[in-house]
C-alpha positions, -999 to +999 in steps of 0.1 A: +006-084-109-029-068-117-039-071-081-007-053-069-013-026-095-049-020-086-040-020-049-013+007-054-036+027-077-062+027-050-036+038-025-023+066-048-057+081-053-071+071-018-099+055-038-120+035-015-142+020-042-112+007-061-098-007-028-130-026-021-125-045-055-092-059-044-094-061-005-111-090+012-138-076+035-130-097+065-128-073+095-098-091+109-077-083+079-049-059+089-029-031+073+003-015+086+009+021+073+042+040+069+028+064+095+036+036+121+000+027+129-021-005+125-055-005+108-081-033+108-106-040+081-122-019+054-137+007+079-102+017+090-091+021+054-120+043+047-115+064+079-078+070+073-082+078+036-111+102+044-088+119+069-058+121+045-077+128+012-081+166+016-045+169+029-026+154+000-021+163-036-011+136-061+017+148-083+021+118-105+013+080-103+034+056-082+062+036-098+060-001-089+096-006-079+111-041-079+082-065-076+084-102-065+054-125-065+054-159-047+023-181-050+017-211-028-016-228-035-044-203-028-021-178-011+003-153-026+028-128-013+035-097-034+064-076-023+081-046-038+109-023-028+118+011-042+081+019-048+081+056-054+055+080-041+047+113-057+024+132-033+027+164-014+010+178+017-014+207+011-003+236+032+024+218+051+059+205+044+070+190+077+047+160+079+058+123+073+059+118+035+084+092+023+095+093-014+102+056-015+087+028+004+084-010+006+051-027+001+039-062+009+005-076+003-007-111+012-035-123-010-058-153-011-077-169-040-114-163-031-145-174-050-145-141-069-107-139-076-076-129-057-081-105-028-056-088-005-059-098+032-028-080+046-008-050+036+024-037+051+041-005+041+074+007+054+098+035+045+126+026+020+161+036+028+178+044-005+213+047+009+240+021+009+233-009+031+255-010+062+270-044+051+281-029+018+296+004+029 
């Protein structure tokens, strides 16, 4: 759970130094953002966060949502839905900015502890599921 928390704290603050402590530095590791784009390796994290950092204001820390952790040997899948996001655009209101999202991280046990090797974020629909309407 600590890995998930540190990862989401880094994402909230767009804190590249914190991210480097939990993200495996293999350049083939991949990240899918809620903006619909694919990013590879730490340099892409740094680039996109440098781009967004001056454009967002953090209103309050994330809420973790419903977290599920599955560990199989030296690999783990951490998933959460209803993760809340409390940021706003600076000077704009029409840009993509979901209030709730889903987050999945795949992690491996490395020599220096657990590290995330894949992250996938997607927008959370908070309405009634179609099969339950």
